C-alpha positions in Angstrom: 113.1 156.7 44.7 115.3 156.1 41.8 119.1 156.0 41.6 120.4 157.2 38.3 123.5 158.8 36.5 122.3 162.4 35.9 123.7 165.6 34.6 123.5 168.0 37.5 124.0 171.8 37.4 126.0 172.7 40.5 126.0 176.3 41.9 128.8 177.3 44.2 128.7 180.6 46.1 130.7 182.4 48.7 134.3 182.6 49.9 135.4 179.9 50.3 133.3 178.4 47.5 130.6 176.1 48.9 127.9 174.1 47.0 124.6 175.9 47.6 122.2 174.7 44.9 122.0 171.8 42.5 119.4 170.7 39.9 119.0 167.7 37.6 119.1 168.7 33.9 117.8 166.8 30.9 121.2 166.4 29.3 124.7 168.0 29.0 123.6 170.5 26.2 120.6 171.7 28.3 122.8 172.0 31.4 125.4 174.0 29.5 122.6 176.2 28.0 121.2 176.9 31.5 124.7 177.7 32.8 125.4 180.2 30.0 122.0 181.8 30.6 122.7 182.2 34.3 126.2 183.6 33.6 124.8 186.2 31.2 122.1 187.3 33.6 124.2 187.8 36.7 126.7 190.3 35.3 125.8 193.9 34.9 125.4 195.4 31.4 128.6 197.4 31.7 130.7 194.3 32.5 132.2 192.0 29.9 132.6 189.2 32.5 131.0 188.3 35.9 133.6 188.9 38.5 131.8 187.7 41.6 132.1 184.5 43.7 129.5 182.4 42.0 130.7 179.4 40.0 128.6 177.0 38.0 129.5 173.4 36.8 127.7 170.7 34.9 128.7 167.3 36.1 127.5 163.7 35.6 126.8 162.3 39.0 125.0 159.3 40.5 122.1 160.6 42.5 118.9 159.4 44.1 115.9 161.4 42.8 112.2 161.4 43.6 109.3 161.4 41.0 109.8 165.1 40.4 113.5 164.7 39.6 114.5 166.5 42.7 117.8 165.2 44.2 117.3 163.4 47.5 120.9 162.4 48.0 124.2 162.0 46.2 125.6 158.5 45.8 129.4 157.8 46.3 130.2 161.5 46.9 129.5 164.0 49.7 128.2 167.4 48.5 131.1 169.1 50.5 133.6 167.2 48.3 132.3 168.6 45.0 134.3 171.3 43.4 133.4 173.7 40.6 136.4 172.7 38.5 
């Protein structure tokens, strides 16, 4: 297990917004690229913008990860305290 400062893509869903998924990314540019790709793919072709309840955020967080770069736990913050803005 390794503790590191990592760029994490956070995915919030529902009403009220709750953190549902999170993944470690290779860097900020890769995280933002993944965020844009997801945002483009969730809207319907007739919409200009996605208007649902999903929100995405890229944040630098201290996390404990395993050898596969999966997050085991957050350091110094509770997942319920994370916000998409």
